[in-house]
C-alpha positions in Angstrom: -11.9 1.2 5.9 -14.0 0.4 2.9 -12.2 -1.5 0.1 -10.1 -4.5 -0.3 -6.5 -5.7 0.0 -4.2 -5.7 -3.0 -4.1 -9.5 -2.7 -7.9 -9.7 -3.0 -7.9 -7.3 -5.9 -5.3 -9.5 -7.7 -7.2 -12.7 -7.1 -10.2 -11.1 -8.8 -8.2 -10.9 -12.0 -5.8 -8.6 -13.9 -5.8 -4.9 -13.1 -5.9 -2.3 -15.8 -2.4 -0.9 -16.5 -3.4 2.6 -15.5 -4.7 1.4 -12.2 -1.4 -0.6 -11.6 0.5 2.6 -12.2 -1.6 4.6 -9.7 -1.4 1.9 -7.0 2.4 1.6 -7.4 2.9 5.4 -7.4 0.8 5.8 -4.3 2.6 2.9 -2.6 6.0 4.3 -3.4 4.9 7.7 -2.0 3.7 6.1 1.2 7.0 4.2 1.6 9.0 7.4 0.9 7.2 9.2 3.7 7.6 6.2 6.1 11.3 5.9 5.3 11.8 9.7 5.7 10.5 9.2 9.3 13.1 6.4 9.9 10.7 3.5 9.6 11.2 0.3 7.6 8.0 -1.7 7.1 9.7 -5.2 6.8 6.5 -7.0 5.8 5.5 -5.5 2.5 3.2 -7.9 0.7 -0.1 -7.6 -1.2 -2.2 -8.5 1.9 -0.7 -5.5 3.8 -1.6 -3.0 1.0 -5.2 -1.9 1.3 -7.1 -0.2 -1.6 -9.8 2.1 -0.4 -13.1 2.7 -2.3 -12.5 6.4 -2.7 -15.1 8.3 -4.8 -12.7 9.4 -7.6 -10.1 6.6 -7.5 -8.7 4.0 -5.2 -6.3 5.2 -2.5 -3.5 3.1 -1.0 -3.1 2.5 2.7 -0.2 0.5 4.1 -1.2 -1.8 7.0 0.5 -3.9 9.7 3.6 -2.2 11.0 4.0 -4.9 13.6 7.5 -5.9 12.5 8.8 -2.5 11.5 12.3 -1.3 12.1 13.1 2.2 13.5 16.3 3.5 11.9 16.4 6.9 13.7 16.3 7.9 17.3 
């Protein structure tokens, strides 16, 4: 992946409000899909949120499902 973690982006300085809204919306959409499949991430933190360098705008990728919890069979 080409881009940076959310923690690296935050260390670089404040994000524009519009970008914060986009990142949070995308992250919530990812979590909704994951939860719909019965998976709880359990280690959600800025270093596990990756922001890609997409041509039109950054896209969110959720990383490190190593300590996830499966809630469905």
